[in-house]
PDBQT receptor file of N, H, CA, C and O in Angstrom, charges set to zero:
ATOM      1  N   UNK A   1     -21.665   3.728 -10.654  1.00  0.00    +0.000 N 
ATOM      2  CA  UNK A   1     -21.472   4.022  -9.382  1.00  0.00    +0.000 C 
ATOM      3  C   UNK A   1     -22.553   2.992  -8.477  1.00  0.00    +0.000 C 
ATOM      4  O   UNK A   1     -23.748   2.931  -8.766  1.00  0.00    +0.000 OA
ATOM      5  N   UNK A   2     -22.045   2.334  -7.535  1.00  0.00    +0.000 N 
ATOM      6  H   UNK A   2     -21.074   2.383  -7.300  1.00  0.00    +0.000 HD
ATOM      7  CA  UNK A   2     -22.298   1.006  -7.430  1.00  0.00    +0.000 C 
ATOM      8  C   UNK A   2     -22.800   1.748  -5.947  1.00  0.00    +0.000 C 
ATOM      9  O   UNK A   2     -22.444   2.888  -5.651  1.00  0.00    +0.000 OA
ATOM     10  N   UNK A   3     -23.838   0.758  -4.923  1.00  0.00    +0.000 N 
ATOM     11  H   UNK A   3     -24.128  -0.169  -5.163  1.00  0.00    +0.000 HD
ATOM     12  CA  UNK A   3     -24.104   1.106  -3.604  1.00  0.00    +0.000 C 
ATOM     13  C   UNK A   3     -23.431   1.277  -2.649  1.00  0.00    +0.000 C 
ATOM     14  O   UNK A   3     -23.665   2.148  -1.811  1.00  0.00    +0.000 OA
ATOM     15  N   UNK A   4     -21.938   0.025  -2.579  1.00  0.00    +0.000 N 
ATOM     16  H   UNK A   4     -21.748  -0.683  -3.259  1.00  0.00    +0.000 HD
ATOM     17  CA  UNK A   4     -20.833   0.320  -1.755  1.00  0.00    +0.000 C 
ATOM     18  C   UNK A   4     -20.209   1.994  -1.668  1.00  0.00    +0.000 C 
ATOM     19  O   UNK A   4     -20.045   2.814  -0.765  1.00  0.00    +0.000 OA
ATOM     20  N   UNK A   5     -19.931   1.943  -3.476  1.00  0.00    +0.000 N 
ATOM     21  H   UNK A   5     -20.065   1.276  -4.210  1.00  0.00    +0.000 HD
ATOM     22  CA  UNK A   5     -19.531   3.711  -3.561  1.00  0.00    +0.000 C 
ATOM     23  C   UNK A   5     -20.127   4.581  -3.325  1.00  0.00    +0.000 C 
ATOM     24  O   UNK A   5     -19.606   5.655  -3.023  1.00  0.00    +0.000 OA
ATOM     25  N   UNK A   6     -21.551   4.376  -3.394  1.00  0.00    +0.000 N 
ATOM     26  H   UNK A   6     -21.974   3.504  -3.639  1.00  0.00    +0.000 HD
ATOM     27  CA  UNK A   6     -22.243   5.985  -2.580  1.00  0.00    +0.000 C 
ATOM     28  C   UNK A   6     -22.371   5.511  -1.174  1.00  0.00    +0.000 C 
ATOM     29  O   UNK A   6     -22.532   6.476  -0.426  1.00  0.00    +0.000 OA
ATOM     30  N   UNK A   7     -22.360   4.538  -0.637  1.00  0.00    +0.000 N 
ATOM     31  H   UNK A   7     -22.229   3.754  -1.244  1.00  0.00    +0.000 HD
ATOM     32  CA  UNK A   7     -22.274   4.628   1.058  1.00  0.00    +0.000 C 
ATOM     33  C   UNK A   7     -21.490   4.982   1.329  1.00  0.00    +0.000 C 
ATOM     34  O   UNK A   7     -21.702   5.750   2.267  1.00  0.00    +0.000 OA
ATOM     35  N   UNK A   8     -19.540   4.866   0.839  1.00  0.00    +0.000 N 
ATOM     36  H   UNK A   8     -19.368   4.242   0.077  1.00  0.00    +0.000 HD
ATOM     37  CA  UNK A   8     -18.467   5.761   1.258  1.00  0.00    +0.000 C 
ATOM     38  C   UNK A   8     -18.663   6.885   0.935  1.00  0.00    +0.000 C 
ATOM     39  O   UNK A   8     -18.006   7.734   1.537  1.00  0.00    +0.000 OA
ATOM     40  N   UNK A   9     -19.657   7.356  -0.160  1.00  0.00    +0.000 N 
ATOM     41  H   UNK A   9     -20.191   6.666  -0.649  1.00  0.00    +0.000 HD
ATOM     42  CA  UNK A   9     -19.080   8.816  -0.451  1.00  0.00    +0.000 C 
ATOM     43  C   UNK A   9     -20.094   9.588   0.958  1.00  0.00    +0.000 C 
ATOM     44  O   UNK A   9     -19.768  10.538   1.670  1.00  0.00    +0.000 OA
ATOM     45  N   UNK A  10     -21.087   8.949   0.985  1.00  0.00    +0.000 N 
ATOM     46  H   UNK A  10     -21.352   8.177   0.407  1.00  0.00    +0.000 HD
ATOM     47  CA  UNK A  10     -22.448   9.314   1.482  1.00  0.00    +0.000 C 
ATOM     48  C   UNK A  10     -21.885   9.362   3.440  1.00  0.00    +0.000 C 
ATOM     49  O   UNK A  10     -22.595   9.941   4.263  1.00  0.00    +0.000 OA
ATOM     50  N   UNK A  11     -20.660   8.713   3.816  1.00  0.00    +0.000 N 
ATOM     51  H   UNK A  11     -20.083   8.244   3.147  1.00  0.00    +0.000 HD
ATOM     52  CA  UNK A  11     -19.904   8.683   4.958  1.00  0.00    +0.000 C 
ATOM     53  C   UNK A  11     -18.792   9.612   5.274  1.00  0.00    +0.000 C 
ATOM     54  O   UNK A  11     -18.586  10.115   6.379  1.00  0.00    +0.000 OA
ATOM     55  N   UNK A  12     -17.967   9.824   3.996  1.00  0.00    +0.000 N 
ATOM     56  H   UNK A  12     -18.134   9.416   3.098  1.00  0.00    +0.000 HD
ATOM     57  CA  UNK A  12     -17.210  11.192   4.279  1.00  0.00    +0.000 C 
ATOM     58  C   UNK A  12     -18.307  12.557   3.903  1.00  0.00    +0.000 C 
ATOM     59  O   UNK A  12     -17.925  13.720   4.034  1.00  0.00    +0.000 OA
ATOM     60  N   UNK A  13     -19.057  12.363   3.647  1.00  0.00    +0.000 N 
ATOM     61  H   UNK A  13     -19.368  11.418   3.540  1.00  0.00    +0.000 HD
ATOM     62  CA  UNK A  13     -19.891  13.795   3.451  1.00  0.00    +0.000 C 
ATOM     63  C   UNK A  13     -20.524  14.540   4.601  1.00  0.00    +0.000 C 
ATOM     64  O   UNK A  13     -20.723  15.733   4.835  1.00  0.00    +0.000 OA
ATOM     65  N   UNK A  14     -20.871  12.940   5.498  1.00  0.00    +0.000 N 
ATOM     66  H   UNK A  14     -20.710  11.971   5.308  1.00  0.00    +0.000 HD
ATOM     67  CA  UNK A  14     -21.065  13.116   7.077  1.00  0.00    +0.000 C 
ATOM     68  C   UNK A  14     -20.451  13.697   7.505  1.00  0.00    +0.000 C 
ATOM     69  O   UNK A  14     -20.566  14.905   7.711  1.00  0.00    +0.000 OA
ATOM     70  N   UNK A  15     -19.437  12.851   7.823  1.00  0.00    +0.000 N 
ATOM     71  H   UNK A  15     -19.344  11.870   7.656  1.00  0.00    +0.000 HD
ATOM     72  CA  UNK A  15     -18.115  13.437   8.188  1.00  0.00    +0.000 C 
ATOM     73  C   UNK A  15     -17.315  14.726   8.102  1.00  0.00    +0.000 C 
ATOM     74  O   UNK A  15     -16.537  15.046   9.001  1.00  0.00    +0.000 OA
ATOM     75  N   UNK A  16     -17.475  15.333   7.208  1.00  0.00    +0.000 N 
ATOM     76  H   UNK A  16     -18.107  15.074   6.478  1.00  0.00    +0.000 HD
ATOM     77  CA  UNK A  16     -17.279  16.843   6.848  1.00  0.00    +0.000 C 
ATOM     78  C   UNK A  16     -18.554  18.050   7.392  1.00  0.00    +0.000 C 
ATOM     79  O   UNK A  16     -18.546  19.056   8.103  1.00  0.00    +0.000 OA
ATOM     80  N   UNK A  17     -19.123  17.630   6.960  1.00  0.00    +0.000 N 
ATOM     81  H   UNK A  17     -19.129  16.813   6.383  1.00  0.00    +0.000 HD
ATOM     82  CA  UNK A  17     -20.321  18.282   7.263  1.00  0.00    +0.000 C 
ATOM     83  C   UNK A  17     -20.492  18.663   9.259  1.00  0.00    +0.000 C 
ATOM     84  O   UNK A  17     -20.685  19.742   9.819  1.00  0.00    +0.000 OA
ATOM     85  N   UNK A  18     -20.264  16.852  10.018  1.00  0.00    +0.000 N 
ATOM     86  H   UNK A  18     -20.107  15.975   9.563  1.00  0.00    +0.000 HD
ATOM     87  CA  UNK A  18     -20.328  16.911  11.021  1.00  0.00    +0.000 C 
ATOM     88  C   UNK A  18     -19.168  17.907  11.589  1.00  0.00    +0.000 C 
ATOM     89  O   UNK A  18     -19.454  18.953  12.172  1.00  0.00    +0.000 OA
ATOM     90  N   UNK A  19     -18.130  17.573  11.411  1.00  0.00    +0.000 N 
ATOM     91  H   UNK A  19     -17.897  16.724  10.937  1.00  0.00    +0.000 HD
ATOM     92  CA  UNK A  19     -17.025  18.326  11.216  1.00  0.00    +0.000 C 
ATOM     93  C   UNK A  19     -16.578  20.181  12.012  1.00  0.00    +0.000 C 
ATOM     94  O   UNK A  19     -15.920  20.883  12.779  1.00  0.00    +0.000 OA
ATOM     95  N   UNK A  20     -18.094  19.952  10.526  1.00  0.00    +0.000 N 
ATOM     96  H   UNK A  20     -18.629  19.382   9.903  1.00  0.00    +0.000 HD
ATOM     97  CA  UNK A  20     -18.030  21.752   9.948  1.00  0.00    +0.000 C 
ATOM     98  C   UNK A  20     -18.977  22.153  11.005  1.00  0.00    +0.000 C 
ATOM     99  O   UNK A  20     -18.851  23.144  11.725  1.00  0.00    +0.000 OA
ATOM    100  N   UNK A  21     -19.913  21.314  11.031  1.00  0.00    +0.000 N 
ATOM    101  H   UNK A  21     -20.015  20.509  10.447  1.00  0.00    +0.000 HD
ATOM    102  CA  UNK A  21     -21.023  21.943  12.365  1.00  0.00    +0.000 C 
ATOM    103  C   UNK A  21     -20.473  22.349  13.361  1.00  0.00    +0.000 C 
ATOM    104  O   UNK A  21     -20.522  23.536  13.683  1.00  0.00    +0.000 OA
ATOM    105  N   UNK A  22     -19.525  20.988  14.384  1.00  0.00    +0.000 N 
ATOM    106  H   UNK A  22     -19.485  20.023  14.123  1.00  0.00    +0.000 HD
ATOM    107  CA  UNK A  22     -18.737  21.045  15.155  1.00  0.00    +0.000 C 
ATOM    108  C   UNK A  22     -18.320  22.644  15.761  1.00  0.00    +0.000 C 
ATOM    109  O   UNK A  22     -18.819  23.455  16.541  1.00  0.00    +0.000 OA
ATOM    110  N   UNK A  23     -16.689  22.516  14.610  1.00  0.00    +0.000 N 
ATOM    111  H   UNK A  23     -16.284  21.856  13.977  1.00  0.00    +0.000 HD
ATOM    112  CA  UNK A  23     -15.970  23.519  14.955  1.00  0.00    +0.000 C 
ATOM    113  C   UNK A  23     -16.209  24.873  14.002  1.00  0.00    +0.000 C 
ATOM    114  O   UNK A  23     -15.530  25.896  14.092  1.00  0.00    +0.000 OA
ATOM    115  N   UNK A  24     -17.060  24.715  13.287  1.00  0.00    +0.000 N 
ATOM    116  H   UNK A  24     -17.612  23.885  13.214  1.00  0.00    +0.000 HD
ATOM    117  CA  UNK A  24     -16.876  26.129  12.244  1.00  0.00    +0.000 C 
ATOM    118  C   UNK A  24     -17.703  27.101  12.365  1.00  0.00    +0.000 C 
ATOM    119  O   UNK A  24     -17.377  28.280  12.226  1.00  0.00    +0.000 OA
ATOM    120  N   UNK A  25     -19.280  26.549  12.736  1.00  0.00    +0.000 N 
ATOM    121  H   UNK A  25     -19.544  25.591  12.848  1.00  0.00    +0.000 HD
ATOM    122  CA  UNK A  25     -20.151  26.882  13.611  1.00  0.00    +0.000 C 
ATOM    123  C   UNK A  25     -20.478  27.972  14.590  1.00  0.00    +0.000 C 
ATOM    124  O   UNK A  25     -21.283  28.903  14.556  1.00  0.00    +0.000 OA
ATOM    125  N   UNK A  26     -19.381  27.463  15.691  1.00  0.00    +0.000 N 
ATOM    126  H   UNK A  26     -18.727  26.708  15.719  1.00  0.00    +0.000 HD
ATOM    127  CA  UNK A  26     -19.317  27.872  16.980  1.00  0.00    +0.000 C 
ATOM    128  C   UNK A  26     -19.974  29.004  17.054  1.00  0.00    +0.000 C 
ATOM    129  O   UNK A  26     -20.945  29.218  17.779  1.00  0.00    +0.000 OA
ATOM    130  N   UNK A  27     -19.324  29.953  16.109  1.00  0.00    +0.000 N 
ATOM    131  H   UNK A  27     -18.535  29.779  15.520  1.00  0.00    +0.000 HD
ATOM    132  CA  UNK A  27     -19.495  31.553  16.791  1.00  0.00    +0.000 C 
ATOM    133  C   UNK A  27     -21.146  31.974  16.776  1.00  0.00    +0.000 C 
ATOM    134  O   UNK A  27     -21.512  32.848  17.562  1.00  0.00    +0.000 OA
ATOM    135  N   UNK A  28     -21.870  31.505  16.109  1.00  0.00    +0.000 N 
ATOM    136  H   UNK A  28     -21.572  30.796  15.470  1.00  0.00    +0.000 HD
ATOM    137  CA  UNK A  28     -23.437  31.834  15.898  1.00  0.00    +0.000 C 
ATOM    138  C   UNK A  28     -23.700  31.459  17.160  1.00  0.00    +0.000 C 
ATOM    139  O   UNK A  28     -23.021  30.788  17.937  1.00  0.00    +0.000 OA
ATOM    140  N   UNK A  29     -25.034  32.092  17.318  1.00  0.00    +0.000 N 
ATOM    141  H   UNK A  29     -25.586  32.637  16.686  1.00  0.00    +0.000 HD
ATOM    142  CA  UNK A  29     -25.950  32.243  18.193  1.00  0.00    +0.000 C 
ATOM    143  C   UNK A  29     -26.346  31.035  18.842  1.00  0.00    +0.000 C 
ATOM    144  O   UNK A  29     -25.887  30.797  19.959  1.00  0.00    +0.000 OA
ATOM    145  N   UNK A  30     -27.289  30.088  18.187  1.00  0.00    +0.000 N 
ATOM    146  H   UNK A  30     -27.662  30.282  17.280  1.00  0.00    +0.000 HD
ATOM    147  CA  UNK A  30     -27.013  28.736  17.807  1.00  0.00    +0.000 C 
ATOM    148  C   UNK A  30     -26.286  27.769  18.283  1.00  0.00    +0.000 C 
ATOM    149  O   UNK A  30     -26.367  26.626  17.835  1.00  0.00    +0.000 OA
ATOM    150  N   UNK A  31     -25.747  27.997  18.933  1.00  0.00    +0.000 N 
ATOM    151  H   UNK A  31     -25.680  28.926  19.297  1.00  0.00    +0.000 HD
ATOM    152  CA  UNK A  31     -24.495  27.095  19.275  1.00  0.00    +0.000 C 
ATOM    153  C   UNK A  31     -24.671  25.707  19.388  1.00  0.00    +0.000 C 
ATOM    154  O   UNK A  31     -24.271  24.833  18.620  1.00  0.00    +0.000 OA
ATOM    155  N   UNK A  32     -25.528  25.563  20.775  1.00  0.00    +0.000 N 
ATOM    156  H   UNK A  32     -25.853  26.274  21.399  1.00  0.00    +0.000 HD
ATOM    157  CA  UNK A  32     -26.305  24.623  20.989  1.00  0.00    +0.000 C 
ATOM    158  C   UNK A  32     -26.361  23.243  19.886  1.00  0.00    +0.000 C 
ATOM    159  O   UNK A  32     -25.997  22.067  19.899  1.00  0.00    +0.000 OA
ATOM    160  N   UNK A  33     -26.971  24.076  19.062  1.00  0.00    +0.000 N 
ATOM    161  H   UNK A  33     -27.267  25.031  19.051  1.00  0.00    +0.000 HD
ATOM    162  CA  UNK A  33     -28.339  23.194  18.422  1.00  0.00    +0.000 C 
ATOM    163  C   UNK A  33     -26.548  22.418  17.466  1.00  0.00    +0.000 C 
ATOM    164  O   UNK A  33     -26.029  21.316  17.644  1.00  0.00    +0.000 OA
ATOM    165  N   UNK A  34     -26.056  23.677  16.442  1.00  0.00    +0.000 N 
ATOM    166  H   UNK A  34     -26.478  24.572  16.298  1.00  0.00    +0.000 HD
ATOM    167  CA  UNK A  34     -24.916  23.000  15.331  1.00  0.00    +0.000 C 
ATOM    168  C   UNK A  34     -24.261  22.169  15.971  1.00  0.00    +0.000 C 
ATOM    169  O   UNK A  34     -24.037  21.082  15.438  1.00  0.00    +0.000 OA
ATOM    170  N   UNK A  35     -23.797  22.430  17.216  1.00  0.00    +0.000 N 
ATOM    171  H   UNK A  35     -23.980  23.313  17.648  1.00  0.00    +0.000 HD
ATOM    172  CA  UNK A  35     -22.546  21.318  17.731  1.00  0.00    +0.000 C 
ATOM    173  C   UNK A  35     -23.450  19.904  17.847  1.00  0.00    +0.000 C 
ATOM    174  O   UNK A  35     -23.200  18.903  17.176  1.00  0.00    +0.000 OA
ATOM    175  N   UNK A  36     -24.435  19.995  18.721  1.00  0.00    +0.000 N 
ATOM    176  H   UNK A  36     -24.638  20.809  19.266  1.00  0.00    +0.000 HD
ATOM    177  CA  UNK A  36     -25.520  18.653  18.525  1.00  0.00    +0.000 C 
ATOM    178  C   UNK A  36     -25.455  18.009  17.703  1.00  0.00    +0.000 C 
ATOM    179  O   UNK A  36     -24.909  16.906  17.664  1.00  0.00    +0.000 OA
ATOM    180  N   UNK A  37     -26.157  18.731  16.634  1.00  0.00    +0.000 N 
ATOM    181  H   UNK A  37     -26.600  19.627  16.666  1.00  0.00    +0.000 HD
ATOM    182  CA  UNK A  37     -26.299  18.132  15.102  1.00  0.00    +0.000 C 
ATOM    183  C   UNK A  37     -24.818  17.494  14.289  1.00  0.00    +0.000 C 
ATOM    184  O   UNK A  37     -24.722  16.527  13.532  1.00  0.00    +0.000 OA
ATOM    185  N   UNK A  38     -23.652  18.544  14.829  1.00  0.00    +0.000 N 
ATOM    186  H   UNK A  38     -23.730  19.329  15.444  1.00  0.00    +0.000 HD
ATOM    187  CA  UNK A  38     -22.473  17.975  13.655  1.00  0.00    +0.000 C 
ATOM    188  C   UNK A  38     -22.187  16.474  15.083  1.00  0.00    +0.000 C 
ATOM    189  O   UNK A  38     -21.989  15.354  14.612  1.00  0.00    +0.000 OA
ATOM    190  N   UNK A  39     -22.192  16.573  16.233  1.00  0.00    +0.000 N 
ATOM    191  H   UNK A  39     -22.353  17.483  16.616  1.00  0.00    +0.000 HD
ATOM    192  CA  UNK A  39     -22.075  15.249  16.998  1.00  0.00    +0.000 C 
ATOM    193  C   UNK A  39     -22.551  14.167  16.568  1.00  0.00    +0.000 C 
ATOM    194  O   UNK A  39     -21.900  13.129  16.455  1.00  0.00    +0.000 OA
ATOM    195  N   UNK A  40     -24.500  14.399  16.103  1.00  0.00    +0.000 N 
ATOM    196  H   UNK A  40     -25.029  15.242  16.195  1.00  0.00    +0.000 HD
ATOM    197  CA  UNK A  40     -24.869  13.456  15.495  1.00  0.00    +0.000 C 
ATOM    198  C   UNK A  40     -24.242  12.585  14.250  1.00  0.00    +0.000 C 
ATOM    199  O   UNK A  40     -23.971  11.422  13.951  1.00  0.00    +0.000 OA
ATOM    200  N   UNK A  41     -24.180  14.321  13.565  1.00  0.00    +0.000 N 
ATOM    201  H   UNK A  41     -24.401  15.266  13.808  1.00  0.00    +0.000 HD
ATOM    202  CA  UNK A  41     -23.699  13.429  12.041  1.00  0.00    +0.000 C 
ATOM    203  C   UNK A  41     -22.367  12.844  12.316  1.00  0.00    +0.000 C 
ATOM    204  O   UNK A  41     -22.163  12.250  11.257  1.00  0.00    +0.000 OA
ATOM    205  N   UNK A  42     -21.762  12.720  12.750  1.00  0.00    +0.000 N 
ATOM    206  H   UNK A  42     -21.927  13.202  13.610  1.00  0.00    +0.000 HD
ATOM    207  CA  UNK A  42     -21.029  11.759  12.922  1.00  0.00    +0.000 C 
ATOM    208  C   UNK A  42     -20.781  10.665  13.438  1.00  0.00    +0.000 C 
ATOM    209  O   UNK A  42     -19.886   9.846  13.226  1.00  0.00    +0.000 OA
ATOM    210  N   UNK A  43     -22.078  10.702  14.509  1.00  0.00    +0.000 N 
ATOM    211  H   UNK A  43     -22.804  11.367  14.681  1.00  0.00    +0.000 HD
ATOM    212  CA  UNK A  43     -22.097   9.226  15.134  1.00  0.00    +0.000 C 
ATOM    213  C   UNK A  43     -22.943   8.564  13.609  1.00  0.00    +0.000 C 
ATOM    214  O   UNK A  43     -22.690   7.378  13.402  1.00  0.00    +0.000 OA
ATOM    215  N   UNK A  44     -23.716   9.121  12.771  1.00  0.00    +0.000 N 
ATOM    216  H   UNK A  44     -23.922  10.085  12.939  1.00  0.00    +0.000 HD
ATOM    217  CA  UNK A  44     -24.462   8.504  11.630  1.00  0.00    +0.000 C 
ATOM    218  C   UNK A  44     -23.490   8.353  10.778  1.00  0.00    +0.000 C 
ATOM    219  O   UNK A  44     -23.642   7.464   9.941  1.00  0.00    +0.000 OA
ATOM    220  N   UNK A  45     -22.104   9.249  10.742  1.00  0.00    +0.000 N 
ATOM    221  H   UNK A  45     -21.981   9.972  11.422  1.00  0.00    +0.000 HD
ATOM    222  CA  UNK A  45     -21.690   8.490   9.771  1.00  0.00    +0.000 C 
ATOM    223  C   UNK A  45     -21.117   7.121   9.673  1.00  0.00    +0.000 C 
ATOM    224  O   UNK A  45     -20.890   6.717   8.532  1.00  0.00    +0.000 OA
ATOM    225  N   UNK A  46     -20.845   6.341  10.674  1.00  0.00    +0.000 N 
ATOM    226  H   UNK A  46     -21.029   6.670  11.600  1.00  0.00    +0.000 HD
ATOM    227  CA  UNK A  46     -20.714   5.331  11.236  1.00  0.00    +0.000 C 
ATOM    228  C   UNK A  46     -21.311   4.300  10.345  1.00  0.00    +0.000 C 
ATOM    229  O   UNK A  46     -20.719   3.426   9.711  1.00  0.00    +0.000 OA
ATOM    230  N   UNK A  47     -22.689   4.572  10.412  1.00  0.00    +0.000 N 
ATOM    231  H   UNK A  47     -23.170   5.282  10.927  1.00  0.00    +0.000 HD
ATOM    232  CA  UNK A  47     -23.267   3.270   9.793  1.00  0.00    +0.000 C 
ATOM    233  C   UNK A  47     -24.520   4.258   9.236  1.00  0.00    +0.000 C 
ATOM    234  O   UNK A  47     -25.355   4.703  10.024  1.00  0.00    +0.000 OA
ATOM    235  N   UNK A  48     -24.554   4.540   7.847  1.00  0.00    +0.000 N 
ATOM    236  H   UNK A  48     -23.876   4.179   7.207  1.00  0.00    +0.000 HD
ATOM    237  CA  UNK A  48     -25.583   5.491   7.599  1.00  0.00    +0.000 C 
ATOM    238  C   UNK A  48     -26.797   5.050   7.416  1.00  0.00    +0.000 C 
ATOM    239  O   UNK A  48     -27.828   5.715   7.521  1.00  0.00    +0.000 OA
ATOM    240  N   UNK A  49     -26.695   3.844   7.120  1.00  0.00    +0.000 N 
ATOM    241  H   UNK A  49     -25.858   3.303   7.035  1.00  0.00    +0.000 HD
ATOM    242  CA  UNK A  49     -28.292   3.282   6.736  1.00  0.00    +0.000 C 
ATOM    243  C   UNK A  49     -28.937   3.031   8.054  1.00  0.00    +0.000 C 
ATOM    244  O   UNK A  49     -30.069   2.566   7.918  1.00  0.00    +0.000 OA
ATOM    245  N   UNK A  50     -28.584   3.189   9.212  1.00  0.00    +0.000 N 
ATOM    246  H   UNK A  50     -27.664   3.567   9.322  1.00  0.00    +0.000 HD
ATOM    247  CA  UNK A  50     -29.266   2.602  10.677  1.00  0.00    +0.000 C 
ATOM    248  C   UNK A  50     -29.639   4.253  10.741  1.00  0.00    +0.000 C 
ATOM    249  O   UNK A  50     -30.526   4.365  11.587  1.00  0.00    +0.000 OA
ATOM    250  N   UNK A  51     -29.413   5.145  10.356  1.00  0.00    +0.000 N 
ATOM    251  H   UNK A  51     -28.693   5.054   9.669  1.00  0.00    +0.000 HD
ATOM    252  CA  UNK A  51     -29.376   6.349  10.543  1.00  0.00    +0.000 C 
ATOM    253  C   UNK A  51     -30.309   7.166   9.062  1.00  0.00    +0.000 C 
ATOM    254  O   UNK A  51     -29.863   8.135   8.447  1.00  0.00    +0.000 OA
ATOM    255  N   UNK A  52     -30.961   6.827   8.912  1.00  0.00    +0.000 N 
ATOM    256  H   UNK A  52     -31.323   6.040   9.412  1.00  0.00    +0.000 HD
ATOM    257  CA  UNK A  52     -32.061   7.564   7.378  1.00  0.00    +0.000 C 
ATOM    258  C   UNK A  52     -32.505   8.722   8.083  1.00  0.00    +0.000 C 
ATOM    259  O   UNK A  52     -32.215   9.826   7.623  1.00  0.00    +0.000 OA
ATOM    260  N   UNK A  53     -33.085   8.639   9.004  1.00  0.00    +0.000 N 
ATOM    261  H   UNK A  53     -33.321   7.742   9.378  1.00  0.00    +0.000 HD
ATOM    262  CA  UNK A  53     -34.415   9.550   9.513  1.00  0.00    +0.000 C 
ATOM    263  C   UNK A  53     -33.355  10.318   9.961  1.00  0.00    +0.000 C 
ATOM    264  O   UNK A  53     -33.998  11.357   9.812  1.00  0.00    +0.000 OA
ATOM    265  N   UNK A  54     -32.132  10.775  10.443  1.00  0.00    +0.000 N 
ATOM    266  H   UNK A  54     -31.610   9.931  10.565  1.00  0.00    +0.000 HD
ATOM    267  CA  UNK A  54     -31.557  12.082  10.462  1.00  0.00    +0.000 C 
ATOM    268  C   UNK A  54     -30.896  12.416   9.148  1.00  0.00    +0.000 C 
ATOM    269  O   UNK A  54     -31.376  13.488   8.778  1.00  0.00    +0.000 OA
ATOM    270  N   UNK A  55     -30.183  12.062   8.450  1.00  0.00    +0.000 N 
ATOM    271  H   UNK A  55     -29.793  11.192   8.751  1.00  0.00    +0.000 HD
ATOM    272  CA  UNK A  55     -29.944  12.325   7.226  1.00  0.00    +0.000 C 
ATOM    273  C   UNK A  55     -30.652  12.734   6.361  1.00  0.00    +0.000 C 
ATOM    274  O   UNK A  55     -30.202  12.919   5.230  1.00  0.00    +0.000 OA
TER     275      UNK A  55
């Protein structure tokens, strides 16, 4: 598996986890934190190498 394929897989995982954090975890008590995390994960999925500290 080369680096470009790994980066594409990472983008897919970031999008999926970000959408889950935004839409599926909202019933929890700490809604704001999970929703914010989801938004930032979706933003990081655009360019994962720039956002390594978040990932």
